[in-house]
C-alpha positions in Angstrom: -24.5 18.6 -14.2 -28.2 19.5 -14.0 -30.9 17.5 -12.3 -32.7 16.7 -15.6 -29.5 15.0 -16.9 -29.3 12.8 -13.8 -33.0 11.8 -14.0 -32.4 10.7 -17.6 -29.3 8.7 -16.8 -30.8 7.1 -13.7 -33.9 6.1 -15.7 -32.0 4.7 -18.6 -29.1 2.8 -17.0 -29.6 -0.2 -14.7 -27.3 -1.4 -12.0 -24.4 -3.3 -13.5 -24.6 -7.1 -13.0 -22.1 -9.5 -11.5 -18.8 -10.2 -13.1 -19.6 -13.3 -15.2 -16.1 -14.7 -15.8 -16.6 -17.9 -13.7 -15.3 -20.4 -16.2 -12.0 -20.9 -14.2 -13.6 -20.2 -10.8 -13.8 -22.5 -7.8 -16.9 -24.6 -7.2 -17.8 -22.3 -4.3 -17.8 -19.3 -6.6 -19.9 -21.2 -9.2 -22.3 -22.0 -6.4 -22.6 -18.4 -5.4 -23.1 -17.4 -9.0 -25.9 -20.0 -9.3 -27.7 -18.5 -6.3 -27.4 -15.1 -7.9 -28.8 -16.4 -11.2 -31.8 -17.9 -9.3 -32.4 -14.5 -7.5 -31.4 -15.9 -4.1 -29.3 -12.9 -3.3 -29.0 -13.7 0.4 -27.5 -17.1 -0.2 -25.2 -15.7 -3.0 -24.0 -13.1 -0.6 -23.4 -15.7 2.1 -21.2 -17.7 -0.3 -19.3 -14.7 -1.5 -18.7 -13.6 2.1 -17.1 -17.0 2.7 -15.0 -16.7 -0.4 -13.8 -13.2 0.5 -12.1 -14.6 3.6 -10.0 -17.1 1.6 -9.4 -15.5 -1.8 -5.8 -16.0 -2.9 -5.1 -13.4 -5.5 -5.7 -9.7 -5.8 -7.7 -10.3 -9.0 -10.0 -12.9 -7.4 -10.5 -10.7 -4.3 -11.4 -7.8 -6.5 -14.0 -9.8 -8.4 -15.5 -11.2 -5.2 -15.8 -7.8 -3.6 -17.3 -6.3 -6.7 -19.9 -9.1 -6.8 -20.6 -8.5 -3.1 -21.3 -4.9 -3.9 -23.8 -5.8 -6.6 -25.6 -8.2 -4.2 -25.7 -5.7 -1.3 -27.2 -3.2 -3.8 -29.8 -5.7 -4.9 -30.7 -6.2 -1.2 -31.0 -2.4 -0.8 -27.9 -2.2 1.5 -26.4 0.8 -0.4 -23.9 2.0 2.2 -22.3 -1.4 2.4 -22.4 -1.7 -1.4 -20.5 1.6 -1.6 -17.8 0.3 0.6 -17.4 -2.9 -1.5 -17.3 -0.9 -4.8 -14.8 1.5 -3.4 -12.6 -1.3 -2.3 -12.2 -2.7 -5.8 -11.1 0.6 -7.3 -7.4 -0.1 -6.5 -7.5 -3.7 -7.9 -5.7 -4.8 -11.1 -8.8 -5.4 -13.3 -9.6 -2.2 -15.0 -12.9 -3.6 -16.4 -14.1 -4.3 -12.8 -13.0 -0.8 -11.8 -15.1 0.6 -14.6 -18.2 -1.3 -13.6 -17.7 -0.4 -9.9 -17.4 3.3 -10.8 -20.6 3.0 -12.8 -22.4 1.4 -9.9 -21.0 4.1 -7.5 -22.4 6.7 -9.8 -25.9 5.1 -9.9 -26.2 4.3 -6.2 -25.1 7.8 -5.2 -27.4 9.5 -7.6 -30.4 7.3 -8.1 -30.7 5.7 -4.7 -29.1 8.1 -2.3 -29.8 11.4 -4.0 -26.1 12.5 -3.7 -25.6 14.1 -7.1 -22.3 15.7 -6.1 -20.7 12.3 -5.5 -22.6 10.8 -8.4 -21.1 13.5 -10.7 -17.6 12.7 -9.5 -18.0 9.0 -10.0 -19.6 9.5 -13.5 -16.6 11.6 -14.6 -14.2 9.0 -13.4 -16.2 6.2 -15.0 -16.0 8.0 -18.4 -12.3 8.4 -17.9 -11.7 4.8 -17.1 -14.1 3.7 -19.9 -12.0 5.6 -22.4 -8.8 4.1 -21.1 -10.3 0.6 -21.4 -11.1 0.9 -25.1 
């Protein structure tokens, strides 16, 4: 893919937001989400880190680590965010996988200038997006 294409994509598409399905979540997760909504990303990350040590199901762990990836990104800690997003690619929730691939694409291309990896994640994102329809 050419450089002009990436410039267009990176300018148009923002970083994906937190997984918002918190209706059946624990009070700790709701607290973390409230910190996020109030732009207190450090406290939200602190709460999600605590939750990550005690999550009970693969699905809840996947969502928590995805959210941590978003928060690390918002704090400019892209290398840690990449690890979090990569860790959720093997989880059961395909929608979270799709969002994580999208964020991996953006971080690699827009923030790290790694267009080769960005291209790889973008192709995988499109593949998963098609499967999720």
